[in-house]
C-alpha positions as CSV (number, residue, x, y, z in Angstrom):
1,X,0.0,0.0,-0.1
2,X,1.1,3.5,-0.7
3,X,4.0,5.1,1.3
4,X,3.1,8.5,0.7
5,X,0.2,10.7,1.6
6,X,-1.7,12.4,-1.2
7,X,-3.5,15.7,-0.7
8,X,-6.6,14.0,-2.4
9,X,-8.2,10.4,-2.9
10,X,-10.9,9.4,-5.4
11,X,-13.1,7.7,-2.9
12,X,-12.7,7.8,0.9
13,X,-14.6,5.5,3.3
14,X,-14.9,6.8,6.8
15,X,-14.7,3.6,8.8
16,X,-12.9,0.3,7.9
17,X,-15.5,-2.2,8.9
18,X,-17.0,-5.2,7.1
19,X,-19.1,-3.6,4.5
20,X,-16.2,-0.9,3.6
21,X,-13.7,-3.7,3.3
22,X,-15.9,-5.4,0.9
23,X,-16.8,-2.3,-1.2
24,X,-13.3,-0.9,-1.2
25,X,-11.9,-4.3,-2.1
26,X,-14.0,-5.0,-5.0
27,X,-13.7,-1.6,-6.4
28,X,-9.9,-1.6,-5.9
29,X,-9.3,-5.0,-7.6
30,X,-11.1,-3.8,-10.6
31,X,-9.9,-0.5,-10.9
32,X,-6.4,-0.6,-9.5
33,X,-5.6,3.2,-10.5
34,X,-8.6,4.2,-8.3
35,X,-7.3,6.0,-5.3
36,X,-9.0,4.6,-2.3
37,X,-8.7,5.4,1.3
38,X,-10.2,3.9,4.4
39,X,-10.1,5.8,7.5
40,X,-10.3,3.5,10.8
41,X,-10.2,4.4,14.2
42,X,-8.9,1.0,15.6
43,X,-5.7,-1.1,14.7
44,X,-4.6,-3.4,12.0
45,X,-5.6,-7.0,12.3
46,X,-3.5,-8.6,9.6
47,X,-2.2,-12.1,10.7
48,X,-2.6,-11.3,14.4
49,X,-3.5,-14.5,16.1
50,X,-6.0,-12.6,18.2
51,X,-7.9,-12.1,15.2
52,X,-7.2,-15.1,12.8
53,X,-7.6,-17.9,15.6
54,X,-11.3,-18.1,15.9
55,X,-11.3,-19.5,19.4
56,X,-9.7,-16.3,20.8
57,X,-12.8,-14.3,20.1
58,X,-13.7,-14.5,23.6
59,X,-10.7,-12.2,24.5
60,X,-12.2,-9.0,22.8
61,X,-15.0,-9.0,25.3
62,X,-12.8,-8.1,28.0
63,X,-13.4,-4.4,29.3
64,X,-9.6,-3.6,28.5
65,X,-10.3,-4.7,25.0
66,X,-8.9,-1.9,22.4
67,X,-10.6,-3.9,19.6
68,X,-14.1,-3.0,20.7
69,X,-15.7,0.2,21.5
70,X,-18.4,-0.2,24.2
71,X,-21.6,2.0,24.0
72,X,-23.4,2.4,27.2
73,X,-27.0,3.0,27.1
74,X,-29.1,5.2,29.6
75,X,-30.3,3.1,32.6
76,X,-33.7,1.5,32.1
77,X,-36.4,0.6,34.4
78,X,-37.0,-2.3,31.8
79,X,-33.4,-3.8,32.4
80,X,-34.0,-3.2,36.4
81,X,-32.3,0.0,36.2
82,X,-29.1,-1.3,34.3
83,X,-27.3,0.5,31.6
84,X,-26.9,-1.9,28.7
85,X,-23.4,-1.9,27.1
86,X,-23.2,-2.7,23.5
87,X,-19.8,-3.4,21.9
88,X,-19.1,-2.6,18.4
89,X,-15.8,-3.5,16.4
90,X,-13.0,-1.0,16.4
91,X,-10.4,-2.5,14.1
92,X,-9.7,-3.1,10.4
93,X,-12.5,-5.5,9.3
94,X,-14.7,-4.2,12.2
95,X,-17.1,-6.8,13.9
96,X,-16.1,-9.4,11.4
97,X,-12.5,-9.4,13.0
98,X,-13.7,-10.1,16.4
99,X,-17.1,-11.6,16.1
100,X,-18.5,-15.2,17.1
101,X,-18.0,-16.5,13.5
102,X,-21.7,-17.6,13.2
103,X,-22.6,-18.4,9.6
104,X,-26.1,-17.5,9.8
105,X,-28.2,-15.9,7.0
106,X,-31.5,-14.0,7.0
107,X,-35.0,-14.8,5.6
108,X,-35.6,-14.2,2.0
109,X,-38.5,-12.1,3.2
110,X,-36.2,-9.9,5.2
111,X,-34.6,-8.6,2.0
112,X,-38.0,-8.5,0.3
113,X,-39.3,-6.4,3.1
114,X,-36.3,-4.0,2.3
115,X,-37.4,-3.7,-1.2
116,X,-41.2,-3.7,-1.0
117,X,-42.2,-2.2,2.3
118,X,-39.6,0.4,2.3
119,X,-39.3,1.2,-1.4
120,X,-35.8,0.3,-2.2
121,X,-35.6,-1.2,-5.7
122,X,-33.1,-3.8,-6.3
123,X,-32.7,-4.8,-2.7
124,X,-35.0,-8.0,-2.7
125,X,-33.8,-11.5,-2.2
126,X,-33.5,-12.5,-6.0
127,X,-31.6,-9.1,-6.7
128,X,-29.3,-9.9,-3.7
129,X,-28.7,-13.8,-4.1
130,X,-25.9,-13.5,-6.9
131,X,-24.2,-11.0,-4.6
132,X,-24.6,-13.2,-1.5
133,X,-23.2,-16.1,-3.5
134,X,-20.2,-14.0,-4.6
135,X,-18.9,-13.7,-1.2
136,X,-18.3,-17.3,-0.2
137,X,-16.8,-20.6,-1.0
138,X,-19.2,-23.1,0.9
139,X,-17.1,-26.0,1.9
140,X,-19.9,-27.9,3.8
141,X,-21.8,-29.5,0.7
142,X,-21.7,-29.2,-2.8
143,X,-24.1,-28.0,-5.3
144,X,-26.5,-25.9,-2.9
145,X,-28.5,-23.3,-4.9
146,X,-28.3,-20.6,-2.5
147,X,-24.5,-20.9,-1.8
148,X,-21.3,-19.8,-3.5
149,X,-18.3,-21.9,-4.3
150,X,-15.6,-19.3,-5.6
151,X,-15.7,-16.4,-3.1
152,X,-13.2,-15.0,-1.0
153,X,-14.6,-16.2,2.3
154,X,-14.7,-19.7,3.4
155,X,-17.6,-21.3,5.1
156,X,-16.9,-24.7,6.9
157,X,-17.3,-26.6,10.3
158,X,-14.2,-25.4,11.5
159,X,-11.5,-27.3,13.0
160,X,-13.4,-28.9,15.9
161,X,-17.0,-29.6,16.7
162,X,-17.8,-30.4,20.5
163,X,-19.8,-33.3,21.8
164,X,-22.2,-30.6,23.3
165,X,-23.8,-29.9,19.8
166,X,-24.2,-33.6,19.2
167,X,-26.1,-34.0,22.4
168,X,-28.3,-31.1,21.8
169,X,-29.3,-32.4,18.5
170,X,-29.8,-36.0,19.9
171,X,-32.2,-34.5,22.5
172,X,-34.1,-32.3,20.2
173,X,-34.7,-35.4,17.9
174,X,-36.1,-37.4,20.7
175,X,-38.3,-34.9,22.1
176,X,-39.4,-32.2,19.7
177,X,-41.5,-33.9,17.2
178,X,-43.1,-30.9,15.9
179,X,-40.3,-29.7,13.9
180,X,-38.5,-31.5,11.0
181,X,-34.6,-31.8,10.0
182,X,-32.7,-30.2,7.1
183,X,-29.5,-30.5,5.3
184,X,-29.1,-26.7,5.1
185,X,-30.4,-24.6,7.8
186,X,-29.0,-21.5,5.9
187,X,-31.2,-21.8,2.7
188,X,-33.0,-18.6,3.2
189,X,-36.4,-20.3,3.3
190,X,-35.9,-22.9,5.9
191,X,-37.4,-22.5,9.3
192,X,-38.3,-24.7,12.3
193,X,-35.9,-27.3,11.1
194,X,-32.6,-28.7,12.9
195,X,-29.7,-29.4,10.7
196,X,-28.8,-33.1,10.4
197,X,-25.5,-34.5,10.9
198,X,-24.7,-31.2,12.9
199,X,-23.9,-29.4,9.6
200,X,-23.4,-25.9,11.1
201,X,-21.3,-23.5,9.3
202,X,-18.8,-21.0,10.5
203,X,-16.8,-18.3,8.7
204,X,-13.7,-20.4,9.2
205,X,-11.5,-21.9,6.6
206,X,-11.8,-25.8,6.6
207,X,-8.3,-26.2,5.4
208,X,-6.4,-23.8,7.5
209,X,-8.7,-23.5,10.5
210,X,-8.2,-19.5,10.3
211,X,-11.1,-16.9,10.5
212,X,-12.5,-15.9,7.3
213,X,-13.1,-12.1,7.2
214,X,-13.0,-9.3,4.6
215,X,-10.0,-7.6,6.1
216,X,-7.7,-10.2,5.0
217,X,-9.5,-11.5,1.8
218,X,-10.8,-8.4,0.4
219,X,-8.0,-5.8,1.6
220,X,-4.9,-7.2,2.9
221,X,-4.5,-9.3,0.1
222,X,-4.1,-6.3,-2.2
223,X,-0.7,-5.0,-0.8
224,X,0.8,-4.6,-4.1
225,X,-2.1,-2.0,-5.0
226,X,-0.1,1.3,-3.6
227,X,-3.7,3.1,-4.5
228,X,-5.4,1.2,-1.8
229,X,-4.6,2.7,1.6
230,X,-5.6,2.4,5.1
231,X,-5.1,4.8,8.0
232,X,-5.5,3.6,11.4
233,X,-5.6,5.2,14.7
234,X,-8.0,8.1,13.3
235,X,-11.5,9.2,14.5
236,X,-13.6,10.8,11.5
237,X,-15.1,14.0,13.1
238,X,-17.2,15.4,10.3
239,X,-17.9,15.5,6.5
240,X,-16.5,18.3,4.5
241,X,-18.8,20.1,2.1
242,X,-18.8,22.6,-0.9
243,X,-22.4,23.6,-1.0
244,X,-24.4,20.3,-1.0
245,X,-21.4,18.3,-2.3
246,X,-19.3,16.1,-0.2
247,X,-15.5,16.6,-0.8
248,X,-13.8,15.1,2.3
249,X,-13.5,14.2,5.8
250,X,-12.2,15.8,9.0
251,X,-10.5,13.6,11.4
252,X,-8.5,13.6,14.6
253,X,-6.3,11.2,16.5
254,X,-7.9,8.5,18.4
255,X,-7.4,8.5,22.1
256,X,-7.6,5.0,22.6
257,X,-4.5,4.2,20.9
258,X,-2.8,7.5,21.0
259,X,-3.9,8.9,24.1
260,X,-1.4,11.7,24.2
261,X,-1.6,12.7,20.4
262,X,-2.3,16.3,19.1
263,X,-6.1,16.8,18.7
264,X,-5.8,19.3,16.0
265,X,-8.3,18.3,13.4
266,X,-7.0,17.7,9.8
267,X,-8.4,17.2,6.4
268,X,-8.4,14.7,3.8
269,X,-10.2,15.3,0.3
270,X,-12.0,13.0,-2.2
271,X,-12.4,14.1,-5.8
272,X,-15.4,11.5,-6.6
273,X,-17.0,10.3,-3.6
274,X,-17.5,10.0,0.3
275,X,-18.6,6.8,1.8
276,X,-19.4,6.8,5.7
277,X,-19.2,3.3,7.0
278,X,-19.2,3.8,10.8
279,X,-21.9,1.3,11.6
280,X,-25.0,2.0,13.6
281,X,-23.2,4.3,16.2
282,X,-20.6,5.9,14.0
283,X,-22.2,7.0,10.8
284,X,-25.3,8.7,12.7
285,X,-22.7,10.6,14.9
286,X,-20.7,11.8,12.0
287,X,-23.8,12.9,10.1
288,X,-25.0,15.0,13.0
289,X,-21.4,16.5,13.7
290,X,-21.6,17.6,10.2
291,X,-25.0,19.3,10.5
292,X,-27.1,16.5,9.0
293,X,-30.0,15.1,11.4
294,X,-32.8,16.6,13.5
295,X,-32.7,20.4,13.4
296,X,-34.0,20.4,17.1
297,X,-30.9,18.3,18.3
298,X,-28.4,20.2,16.1
299,X,-29.5,23.5,17.4
300,X,-29.3,22.2,20.8
301,X,-25.6,21.6,20.2
302,X,-25.0,24.8,18.4
303,X,-24.1,22.9,15.1
304,X,-25.2,24.9,12.0
305,X,-28.0,22.9,10.3
306,X,-27.0,21.6,6.8
307,X,-29.8,19.0,6.3
308,X,-32.8,18.6,8.5
309,X,-33.2,14.9,8.5
310,X,-34.9,13.8,11.7
311,X,-34.3,10.1,10.8
312,X,-30.6,10.4,11.7
313,X,-30.0,8.2,14.8
314,X,-33.6,7.0,15.2
315,X,-34.5,3.0,14.4
316,X,-31.8,1.6,16.5
317,X,-32.4,-2.2,16.4
318,X,-30.5,-5.0,17.9
319,X,-31.3,-8.7,19.0
320,X,-31.8,-9.7,22.7
321,X,-29.7,-12.6,23.7
322,X,-29.2,-14.7,27.0
323,X,-26.6,-17.3,27.6
324,X,-27.8,-19.5,30.3
325,X,-25.2,-21.9,31.9
326,X,-25.7,-25.4,33.0
327,X,-23.2,-27.3,34.8
328,X,-21.4,-30.0,32.8
329,X,-19.8,-33.3,33.4
330,X,-16.1,-34.1,32.8
331,X,-16.9,-36.1,29.6
332,X,-18.2,-32.7,28.1
333,X,-15.7,-30.9,25.7
334,X,-15.8,-27.1,26.5
335,X,-13.8,-23.9,26.1
336,X,-13.8,-23.2,30.2
337,X,-10.4,-24.2,31.0
338,X,-9.0,-22.0,27.8
339,X,-10.9,-19.2,29.2
340,X,-9.5,-19.5,32.6
341,X,-5.9,-19.6,31.1
342,X,-5.4,-23.0,32.0
343,X,-1.7,-23.7,31.0
344,X,-2.2,-27.6,29.8
345,X,-5.3,-26.7,27.7
346,X,-3.7,-23.5,26.0
347,X,-0.6,-25.6,25.3
348,X,-2.8,-28.3,23.8
349,X,-4.7,-25.9,21.7
350,X,-1.6,-24.1,20.5
351,X,-0.3,-27.6,19.2
352,X,-3.5,-28.3,17.3
353,X,-3.8,-25.0,15.9
354,X,-0.6,-25.6,14.2
355,X,-2.8,-28.0,11.9
356,X,-5.7,-25.8,11.7
357,X,-7.5,-28.2,14.3
358,X,-8.7,-27.9,18.0
359,X,-10.7,-25.2,19.9
360,X,-8.6,-22.4,18.5
361,X,-10.1,-23.3,15.3
362,X,-13.6,-23.4,16.4
363,X,-16.1,-21.3,18.1
364,X,-18.0,-23.6,20.5
365,X,-21.4,-23.1,19.1
366,X,-22.0,-26.2,17.2
367,X,-25.7,-26.6,16.8
368,X,-29.1,-24.7,16.7
369,X,-32.4,-23.8,15.3
370,X,-34.2,-21.0,13.9
371,X,-37.6,-21.5,15.6
372,X,-41.2,-20.2,15.4
373,X,-44.3,-21.4,17.5
374,X,-46.3,-24.4,16.0
375,X,-48.1,-26.0,18.8
376,X,-50.8,-24.9,21.2
377,X,-48.6,-24.9,24.0
378,X,-46.2,-22.7,22.3
379,X,-49.0,-20.1,21.4
380,X,-50.2,-20.4,25.1
381,X,-46.9,-19.5,26.6
382,X,-46.3,-16.6,24.2
383,X,-50.0,-15.4,25.1
384,X,-52.0,-12.5,24.3
385,X,-49.0,-9.9,24.5
386,X,-47.5,-11.7,21.4
387,X,-50.6,-12.2,19.4
388,X,-50.6,-8.7,17.6
389,X,-46.9,-9.2,16.7
390,X,-47.6,-12.4,15.6
391,X,-50.4,-11.5,13.2
392,X,-48.6,-8.5,11.8
393,X,-45.4,-9.6,11.3
394,X,-45.1,-13.5,11.3
395,X,-48.2,-15.1,10.3
396,X,-47.9,-14.4,6.5
397,X,-44.1,-15.0,6.4
398,X,-43.5,-18.7,7.0
399,X,-39.7,-18.3,6.7
400,X,-39.3,-15.8,9.5
401,X,-38.3,-17.3,12.7
402,X,-39.0,-15.9,16.1
403,X,-36.0,-17.3,18.0
404,X,-32.6,-18.8,17.3
405,X,-31.4,-21.0,20.1
406,X,-28.6,-23.6,20.5
407,X,-25.9,-24.8,22.9
408,X,-22.6,-23.0,23.7
409,X,-19.7,-25.1,25.1
410,X,-18.6,-22.7,27.8
411,X,-19.8,-20.5,30.5
412,X,-20.0,-17.0,29.3
413,X,-19.8,-15.3,32.6
414,X,-17.7,-14.9,36.0
415,X,-15.1,-17.6,36.0
416,X,-13.4,-16.3,39.4
417,X,-16.3,-16.9,41.4
418,X,-17.7,-19.9,39.6
419,X,-16.2,-23.3,40.7
420,X,-13.6,-24.6,38.5
421,X,-15.4,-27.2,36.4
422,X,-16.8,-27.6,32.9
423,X,-20.1,-25.8,31.7
424,X,-22.4,-25.3,28.7
425,X,-24.8,-22.8,28.1
426,X,-28.1,-22.5,26.1
427,X,-28.0,-19.3,24.1
428,X,-31.3,-18.0,22.8
429,X,-31.7,-14.8,20.8
430,X,-35.0,-12.8,20.1
431,X,-34.5,-12.2,16.4
432,X,-37.2,-9.4,15.8
433,X,-37.5,-7.4,18.8
434,X,-40.5,-4.9,18.9
435,X,-38.7,-2.2,21.1
436,X,-36.8,0.4,19.0
437,X,-34.2,2.8,20.5
438,X,-32.1,5.6,19.2
439,X,-28.5,6.8,19.3
440,X,-27.3,10.5,19.0
441,X,-24.4,12.5,19.7
442,X,-24.1,14.2,23.3
443,X,-21.7,16.9,22.1
444,X,-19.5,17.8,19.1
445,X,-16.5,16.0,20.6
446,X,-15.9,12.8,18.5
447,X,-14.5,11.0,21.6
448,X,-17.5,11.6,23.6
449,X,-19.9,8.8,24.6
450,X,-23.3,8.8,22.7
451,X,-26.7,9.7,24.1
452,X,-27.9,6.2,23.8
453,X,-31.3,4.5,24.4
454,X,-31.3,0.9,23.7
455,X,-35.0,0.5,24.5
456,X,-34.4,-3.4,25.2
457,X,-37.6,-5.1,26.6
458,X,-39.6,-1.8,26.8
459,X,-42.5,-4.0,24.9
460,X,-44.1,-6.8,26.8
461,X,-44.0,-9.0,23.7
462,X,-40.1,-9.2,23.8
463,X,-40.5,-10.6,27.5
464,X,-42.7,-13.2,26.7
465,X,-40.8,-14.4,23.9
466,X,-37.7,-14.5,25.9
467,X,-39.7,-16.4,28.5
468,X,-40.7,-19.0,26.0
469,X,-37.2,-19.5,25.1
470,X,-36.0,-19.9,28.6
471,X,-38.5,-22.9,29.1
472,X,-37.9,-24.6,25.8
473,X,-33.9,-24.5,26.1
474,X,-34.1,-25.5,29.7
475,X,-36.1,-28.6,28.7
476,X,-33.5,-29.5,26.3
477,X,-30.5,-28.9,28.7
478,X,-31.9,-31.1,31.6
479,X,-32.1,-34.1,29.0
480,X,-28.6,-33.8,27.7
481,X,-26.3,-36.7,28.9
482,X,-23.5,-34.0,30.1
483,X,-26.2,-32.1,32.4
484,X,-25.3,-31.7,36.0
485,X,-27.8,-29.1,37.1
486,X,-27.9,-25.2,36.6
487,X,-25.3,-22.7,37.4
488,X,-27.3,-20.9,39.9
489,X,-26.0,-17.4,39.9
490,X,-27.3,-16.9,36.1
491,X,-30.7,-18.4,36.4
492,X,-34.0,-17.1,37.6
493,X,-34.7,-16.8,41.5
494,X,-37.7,-19.3,41.9
495,X,-39.3,-19.8,45.2
496,X,-38.2,-22.6,47.4
497,X,-41.3,-24.4,46.9
498,X,-41.6,-24.0,43.0
499,X,-41.5,-27.2,40.9
500,X,-39.1,-24.9,38.7
501,X,-36.6,-24.4,41.5
502,X,-33.3,-24.4,40.0
503,X,-30.7,-26.9,41.5
504,X,-26.7,-27.2,41.3
505,X,-26.3,-30.4,43.0
506,X,-27.7,-32.8,40.2
507,X,-25.4,-35.6,39.1
508,X,-27.5,-36.9,36.0
509,X,-30.1,-35.7,33.5
510,X,-33.6,-36.4,33.6
511,X,-35.2,-39.3,31.2
512,X,-36.0,-38.1,27.8
513,X,-39.6,-38.9,28.3
514,X,-39.8,-37.1,31.9
515,X,-42.6,-34.6,32.0
516,X,-41.9,-30.9,31.4
517,X,-41.4,-28.7,34.4
518,X,-44.7,-26.8,35.3
519,X,-44.4,-23.0,35.8
520,X,-46.5,-20.8,38.2
521,X,-47.7,-17.3,37.3
522,X,-45.1,-16.3,40.2
523,X,-42.5,-18.3,38.5
524,X,-42.9,-16.6,35.1
525,X,-42.5,-13.2,36.9
526,X,-39.2,-14.6,38.2
527,X,-38.2,-15.5,34.7
528,X,-39.1,-12.0,33.6
529,X,-37.2,-10.4,36.3
530,X,-34.1,-12.7,35.5
531,X,-34.3,-11.3,31.7
532,X,-34.4,-7.6,33.0
533,X,-31.3,-8.3,34.9
534,X,-29.3,-10.6,32.3
535,X,-30.4,-9.9,28.8
536,X,-27.8,-8.6,26.6
537,X,-27.0,-7.4,23.2
538,X,-26.2,-9.8,20.4
539,X,-23.8,-7.3,19.0
540,X,-26.1,-6.8,16.0
541,X,-26.6,-3.2,15.8
542,X,-28.4,-1.7,12.8
543,X,-31.0,0.8,11.5
544,X,-29.9,4.3,12.5
545,X,-29.3,5.5,9.1
546,X,-32.1,3.7,7.5
547,X,-32.6,3.2,3.8
548,X,-36.2,4.4,3.8
549,X,-38.2,7.2,2.1
550,X,-37.2,10.4,3.6
551,X,-40.7,11.3,4.8
552,X,-40.6,8.0,6.7
553,X,-37.6,9.0,8.6
554,X,-35.1,7.5,6.0
555,X,-31.6,8.8,5.7
556,X,-30.5,7.2,2.3
557,X,-32.2,6.2,-0.9
558,X,-32.0,3.0,-2.4
559,X,-28.9,4.1,-4.3
560,X,-27.3,4.8,-0.9
561,X,-27.3,8.5,-1.3
562,X,-27.7,10.7,1.8
563,X,-30.8,13.0,1.4
564,X,-30.2,16.6,0.8
565,X,-26.5,16.1,-0.4
566,X,-24.3,14.7,-3.2
567,X,-21.4,12.6,-3.4
568,X,-22.2,11.2,0.0
569,X,-23.2,7.6,0.5
570,X,-23.9,5.2,3.4
571,X,-26.2,2.4,3.9
572,X,-27.5,0.8,7.2
573,X,-30.6,-1.8,7.0
574,X,-34.0,-0.2,7.4
575,X,-35.1,-3.2,9.2
576,X,-34.1,-6.0,11.3
577,X,-33.0,-9.5,9.9
578,X,-33.5,-12.8,11.5
579,X,-29.8,-13.8,11.7
580,X,-26.5,-12.4,12.8
581,X,-25.9,-9.4,11.0
582,X,-22.5,-10.2,9.5
583,X,-24.1,-11.9,6.4
584,X,-26.1,-9.0,5.8
585,X,-23.1,-6.5,6.3
586,X,-21.2,-8.5,3.6
587,X,-24.1,-8.4,1.1
588,X,-24.5,-4.5,1.8
589,X,-20.8,-4.2,1.0
590,X,-21.1,-6.1,-2.3
591,X,-24.3,-4.1,-3.3
592,X,-22.4,-0.8,-2.5
593,X,-19.6,-1.8,-4.7
594,X,-22.1,-2.3,-7.6
595,X,-24.0,0.9,-7.1
596,X,-20.7,2.8,-6.7
597,X,-19.3,1.4,-9.8
598,X,-22.5,2.1,-11.8
599,X,-22.8,5.8,-10.4
600,X,-19.1,6.5,-11.2
601,X,-18.9,4.6,-14.6
602,X,-16.2,2.2,-13.0
603,X,-15.5,-1.3,-14.1
604,X,-16.4,-3.8,-11.6
605,X,-16.3,-7.4,-12.7
606,X,-12.9,-7.6,-14.4
607,X,-11.1,-9.4,-11.7
608,X,-12.2,-10.8,-8.3
609,X,-10.7,-10.1,-4.9
610,X,-10.3,-13.9,-4.5
611,X,-7.9,-13.9,-7.7
612,X,-5.4,-11.6,-6.1
613,X,-2.5,-13.2,-4.5
614,X,-2.3,-12.8,-0.8
615,X,0.6,-10.7,0.3
616,X,1.7,-8.9,3.5
617,X,0.3,-5.4,4.1
618,X,2.5,-2.5,4.2
619,X,0.2,0.2,6.0
620,X,0.5,3.9,4.9
621,X,3.4,5.7,6.3
622,X,4.0,9.4,6.2
623,X,5.0,12.4,8.2
624,X,1.3,13.1,9.3
625,X,-0.3,9.7,9.2
626,X,1.4,6.5,10.7
627,X,-0.2,3.0,11.6
628,X,-1.8,3.1,15.1
629,X,0.2,1.4,17.7
630,X,-0.8,-2.3,18.2
631,X,-1.6,-3.7,21.4
632,X,-1.8,-7.4,20.5
633,X,-0.9,-10.1,23.0
634,X,-0.4,-13.8,23.0
635,X,-2.7,-16.6,24.3
636,X,-3.6,-16.5,27.1
637,X,-3.2,-12.9,27.4
638,X,-6.1,-11.6,25.5
639,X,-8.4,-13.4,28.1
640,X,-7.2,-11.3,30.7
641,X,-10.2,-9.6,32.4
642,X,-12.8,-11.8,30.7
643,X,-13.1,-14.0,33.6
644,X,-14.7,-11.3,35.5
645,X,-17.5,-10.6,33.1
646,X,-20.8,-11.4,35.0
647,X,-23.6,-12.5,32.6
648,X,-21.9,-10.1,30.1
649,X,-22.7,-7.1,32.1
650,X,-19.9,-5.0,31.3
651,X,-19.1,-1.8,33.7
652,X,-21.1,1.3,32.6
653,X,-17.5,3.1,33.1
654,X,-15.8,0.9,30.7
655,X,-15.1,3.8,28.1
656,X,-13.2,5.6,30.8
657,X,-11.2,2.6,31.5
658,X,-9.4,1.7,28.4
659,X,-5.7,0.7,28.8
660,X,-3.0,1.1,26.5
661,X,-2.2,-2.6,27.0
662,X,-3.3,-5.7,28.4
663,X,-2.3,-7.3,31.7
664,X,0.6,-9.8,31.3
665,X,-0.2,-13.5,32.0
666,X,1.7,-16.6,30.9
667,X,2.5,-16.6,27.4
668,X,2.5,-20.0,25.3
669,X,5.4,-19.8,23.0
C-alpha cells in the first residue's frame, strides 16, 4: 500500500469495517488506479493471532479490549435499572474481525421487506442472491443453490466440533416431534428445522482453521496496489462540504491508541465520493456533527443545520440474547479451561492450531435452530402479549423465525467466582424485537459517549418471547447426558417451593420422556425479572441511518445517497434481519460496490478479489499519518479480564477504563 500521503483520493471510506472492506476491496481489485482511502479508528488485524484464530474471540469481550468500543445506554427500568453496554468492532474489518464467526443468514422475506415495504428497488432477495453467493466458498456441501463456491470467504464446520452440539441434536430429535430436519438450515427459506449431521457453518477456512474475514480476503491481499490505503488510529469528526457536495472528511487522532496525540483536526479530500461506514453508532454521529440530522438536536448543540433529516440516529435495532449456563460433566468438551487460562489446555490448543484443528480453530457453538411457534403450548406460552406481533409480522411470512437457540460449549460469565469445572450454556436470541431505540451525539466531541437509548424489553412481546425461550431450552438442557444441574448465579430466582426451582447438586439428566417442568404465574414473573437483569446485546446493531423514503424518517435512498447531499453515501439496513448481521453486512458491501461502480462509471467485474495473490500489508506511512500502535498479545493474554464478566454485564464506566496494553499473563510460545 502506498507510502506517501496524497492531498486527495478518489473515494474515501469513513470507517474500515465489514461493508467498507468489501466495497473498497471490490472497487480496488477491478480498478487498480482508483485512489481509495479507508480511515479506521482502531488498529490493524493482519495475521494477528487474536483475530485469525477463531477460538480467541472471547478475549475481545474483555473490558480492557482496544478492539471493541463499548457504548453505554441510559439506565432503564425495563432492565432493572441497568445501563446496557453494546460493543462494536474498532479495528480493520470491524465486527467481522472479532465476532463469534457464526454462519447465519436472514430469511428471504427480510430482504424482500427492504425492497417492498421500504421502497428500495433492487434490494429484494432475488436481486441480492447473486451477490450473496459471490462472497463465499461454501465448504460444507456441494451444489447447494443458495451458496457460492468461488468467493473470497470460506465457510466450514471449523477445526473442531464439540460433543455438546451432538447432544443437543440428539435430545431435540427425541423430544421435539413438531419440527423437522434439514441438510441446510441457512437456505433462506428454511425455518423450524434442525440441521442433520450437525452441518453448522462458521466463517472459518476448513483447510487452515483461520477466521475468514473481509479484512484479510478483500483488503490485505491487495498489498501490491499502492492506491489502496488504510489509515488507522484516526477518528472521523465530520464530512467536509462545498455547498451540498461532500468533498472530504475531517479527522482527529484516536485517544484509545494514541492517548497523548495532538487533537488538532486535519482534513483529507475526495474527488469523486465520500462513503460513511461507521456502523449503527459511528455513521449517525458523523452525520450529526456535520450538520445532518434533526434540526432540534443540532440547534441544541449549536451545530449549523445543513440538512434537517430527523431520521438520523432513530430506528436503533438489535437482537436480545441470553447465555444461560448449566454445569457439565467431565466428559463434555468445553472452552472453560481455555477461558480460565489453564496452561495445559492452552498448550494443547496451540499445538493443534498448527494443523488448523482444535478449540482455537472453533467457536464452541455447534448446533442450533431458527424456531417459530407451531403447537398450542407454544402459542399459549407466548400469550396475548405476542398475538398482535404474530399477526402483523410472522403469520404471513413462514420463513421468519421468532427465535434462534442452541448450545454453547462454555460459561460466558464470571469464572473467578464460579467453581472450576466444565459448563455449557443454552443461548437464545429474540430475532425481531418490537422495541426500537435511538443513538445521538451528546456533544461535538468525536470522543464523547453517545446519547444512547437501547429500549431493550420496553415491549411486553419481547419479554414473553424470551420467557418461552428459557422454558424450551431448559427442557433440552436437562435431558442432555452431560447435564449436572443449573449454574445458579445466572438463572431465575424461583421460590423454594416451586417445581421449577433451579438446583446445582444434580448428578445426571432426567429421562427423555420425563414430564416438562410446570411454571406458575409467580415463576413467570421470576423469569421476566431474570431477563431484565441479564439480557444482553447480540452485537447486531443496525437501522440508525435507514434506507427508507425521507418522509418515513429515512436517511438514504436505494442508491445509498444521503438525502439533501451529493457525493455522500452510506448504508444501514432499514429493518431487522433474522440472523447474525455479518452476512447482511457482507451483502450490503457487495451491493454498495455495484452501485458505486455504476454511479461513477467504473469497471467492477474484470477481476475478483479472491483472484489476487495474498501478500503482506505495508500500512500507509507518512509524516502526518502513521499506523496506530498495536496492543496485541499472545494466548492466553487476551483473555485477561474476561473471567470477571458477569453475565456479560460490562461496567458502565468502561469507556473511561481503556488501557494502552493488556495485563501480562503466562505466554504459550
